[in-house]
C-alpha positions as CSV (number, residue, x, y, z in Angstrom):
1,M,321.1,-28.2,176.6
2,W,321.4,-28.9,172.6
3,N,319.3,-27.2,170.1
4,A,319.4,-26.6,166.1
5,K,320.1,-23.0,166.7
6,I,323.4,-23.8,168.0
7,A,324.7,-25.5,165.2
8,R,323.4,-22.9,162.6
9,Q,325.0,-20.3,165.1
10,V,328.4,-21.7,165.3
11,R,328.2,-22.0,161.1
12,R,327.3,-18.4,160.9
13,E,330.3,-17.2,163.1
14,L,332.7,-19.4,161.4
15,E,331.7,-17.6,158.5
16,N,332.0,-14.2,159.8
17,L,335.3,-15.4,161.0
18,F,336.6,-16.4,157.7
19,D,334.6,-13.5,155.8
20,R,333.4,-16.2,153.6
21,T,330.8,-18.9,153.1
22,V,331.7,-22.3,155.2
23,S,329.9,-25.0,153.8
24,Q,328.5,-27.9,155.6
25,V,330.7,-30.2,153.9
26,E,333.8,-28.2,154.7
27,L,332.7,-28.2,158.8
28,A,332.0,-31.9,158.5
29,G,335.6,-32.4,157.3
30,W,337.0,-30.3,160.1
31,L,334.9,-32.0,162.7
32,G,335.3,-35.7,161.2
33,C,331.7,-36.2,160.6
34,S,329.5,-36.3,157.6
35,R,327.8,-33.5,155.9
36,T,324.5,-35.1,156.2
37,A,325.3,-35.3,160.4
38,I,325.6,-31.3,160.1
39,Q,322.5,-31.0,158.1
40,S,320.7,-33.1,160.6
41,W,322.2,-31.0,163.4
42,E,321.2,-27.6,162.1
43,T,317.8,-28.9,161.0
44,G,316.9,-30.3,164.5
45,R,316.7,-33.9,163.4
46,S,319.1,-35.5,165.4
47,T,321.4,-34.4,168.3
48,P,325.2,-34.9,168.0
49,E,327.1,-37.0,170.3
50,A,328.5,-35.4,173.5
51,G,331.9,-34.6,172.1
52,S,330.5,-33.1,169.4
53,Q,328.3,-31.0,171.7
54,F,331.5,-30.3,173.1
55,L,333.1,-28.7,170.2
56,Y,330.0,-26.8,169.4
57,W,329.8,-25.5,172.9
58,K,333.8,-24.5,172.5
59,L,333.5,-23.1,169.0
60,R,330.5,-20.6,170.4
61,Q,332.8,-19.5,173.2
62,D,335.6,-19.2,170.7
63,P,335.1,-19.5,166.8
64,G,338.8,-19.2,166.5
65,F,339.3,-22.5,168.3
66,I,338.5,-23.7,164.7
67,V,342.1,-23.2,163.8
68,E,343.1,-25.5,166.2
69,I,340.4,-28.4,165.1
70,Q,342.0,-27.6,161.4
71,Q,345.3,-28.0,162.4
72,W,344.5,-31.3,164.3
73,S,342.6,-32.5,161.7
74,K,345.1,-32.1,158.9
75,Q,347.8,-34.0,161.4
76,Y,345.5,-36.6,162.0
77,A,344.9,-37.0,158.4
78,D,348.7,-36.6,157.5
79,S,349.4,-39.6,160.2
80,K,346.9,-41.9,158.9
81,H,348.8,-41.6,155.5
82,D,351.9,-42.0,156.9
83,V,350.9,-45.4,158.6
84,S,349.0,-47.0,155.4
85,E,352.2,-46.0,153.4
86,A,354.2,-48.0,155.8
87,A,352.0,-51.0,156.0
88,P,353.7,-53.9,153.9
89,S,351.5,-54.5,150.5
């Protein structure tokens, strides 16, 4: 079951992993959502959709999974960029 403590705990675990502050903006970029969504989840104002809840569950089990998410996010962003460059003007 989801609760705001999960969202806050996961970001704190990521901060421990990286030994630095992980901002809501940074986490939102990795997860493909907005800072406002992260803030709402962390304060309990809203609940993430099932896919995001799964990512949080996975990160709670293995904070190092964020590295795979970062790699995927970068590849996804690069592939979107490549497609837009290939589109005719």
